[in-house]
N, C-alpha and C positions, 0 to 999 in steps of 0.2 A: 758624617758622625766618627767621632774616634772610637778606639776600642774602650779607651778610658770614661767613655762617656756611657756606654752601654751598661743596663743593670746587669747584676750578678756576676759571677765568673766568667772569664772570657774562654776557658775551655769549654764551659757549655755553648757558648756561641759555634764555637768552632765545632761542635759535634751538631748542632742544629744545620749549619751550612754544611757541612758534609753529609747528612742524609739528604737534607734539600736537593743538592747535586747528585746523589744517587737516585734518587725519584725522577728527577730531571733526565737523567741518561735514560732511564728504563721509558719512561714517555716520548721520548725523543724517538727512541729505536722503534717502539709502537706505533707511531706518526711515519717513520721512513716506512717500513714493512706494510703498513696499510695503502701507501701509495702503490702497492704494487699488486694490489687486490681490493680496490676500493669497496666492490659489489660483495664481495665474501665477507669483509669485514662487515659491512652492514646488515647483512644477513644473519652473522652469527650475534653480533651486538643484539639484533631483536629479538634475541632468545631470552636475553635476562628479562629480570622483572626491577622496572625502575621503581615500583613503589616501594619496594626494599631499601633500595639506595634513596631514595626521597626519606624514609623513616629512619636511616642511619644518620644522613645528613642532620636532620632535626636533632638527633639523639647526641650526636659530637658537636654539634653547636651549641647546645644547652649545656651537654657537661663542661664546654668550654668557659662557659660564662660560671658555672660555679667553681672553678679552678681559678677565676681572674678574683670572685668574690672572696674566697678562702685566703687569696694572695694579699687584698685589701684587708680583710680581717686581721690576717696575721701582724701586718705591718702596724696595724690600730691596735694590737696589743688583745683582741677578742680572740681569744685561743680557742673557746668552745667553736665558735662562729666559724674558725678558720678549720678544725677538723670535720665539722660537719659539711664545709664546701668540698674540703678535697675528698671526703667519703661518699657525697654527690657524684662528684666528678669521676671517682673511683667506678660507681654504680654504672654510671653513664656510658664508662668502656667495657663493662660486662655486658650491658645492654645490646652495646655494638656488636661486641664479640658473637653473642646470641643470635642475632638476627643473620649476621654472617655467615653463622655455621647453619642457619636453616636455610640458608639462598645457596651454601656450597651441596648442603644434602640434594636440594631440590635440584641444582644444575647435574650433579653426578647421576642420580637417578634415571634424569632426561637424557643420558648418555653423554653429555657436554664434559670431555675431560679435555688436560692439556694437548692431548693429540690430535682433539677434533678439528681445530683450526687455527692457525697461528694467533687469532684473536684472542682463544682461550687460553693459549700461552702465557700472552701479557696480562691477560684478565686474572689467574692465578697467580703469577707473579707478582704483580703491582699490588693485588689487593692483601694476597699471603704477606705480602712484603708490611705490608700497613697493617695487618691484624698484628703481626707479630711485635709490631711498634706499639700498637695499642695494648698489647699483653704486657710489655716492659713497662708503658707508661703507667698502667695500673699499678704494678710495683712500686714505680719512683713516687707515686702520688700516696700509697700506703705507708711507703718508708718515710717522706718526709712528716706524713700526719701523727705519726709517733714521737718525733723530736720538736716540731713546731719553730724550726729555727727561721728566722724572715729569710734569710739568703736561700736557705734551701729550698723553702715552699717556693719562693719567687723562681728558683732553676725547675723545681718540678713544673710548674705553672708553665714555664717558659716551653719545656718539652711536649707538655700536653698540648698547647696551643700550636707547636711544629707539628704535633699528629692531626691537629687539626686540618691547619692548613694544608698538609699532602693529603687529607683526604678530599679537599676541594680542589687540588690541582689536578690528582686521578680521576676524578668522578666523569669530567667532561669527554676524555678520550674514550674510557669504559661505559661510561652510561649513556652520554647526551650527543657526541658528535655520530651522524648516521653516513 
């Protein structure tokens, strides 16, 4: 696929690619450190609440669906439906952050800080950086909802889908691989 075949502005794709590379580097570093202490990583990981990650996965996937619906509605000239889709996608981001905040509170109360084990250093760095992207994405979706220009909604939805993709990429090494 050539750059001119991609939908939207090329700079958005450069941003998305660079963000994916940053997260890939973090995941790779985590995997490398995990090799030095697989049992310790598995024990640390076992202290997390996987059901909260599952809930957040469902929230983000649903939110991504609403962003896609908003993009489609905007392309079809249905401004009201596009705004509703962007609002619902944004609310999904808020719900994600609320669940992640509750998870962090529980972890910290259990004494699981960044210094507890290298696993938790990566856990907080990767999920915290992702949460910052969710927060930024909420702002992007809100901004494009005010203007509803097709190209901007498309770019906002693409960024939001990148946020979803990153969650799917960090989910296994943080919550699933033992």
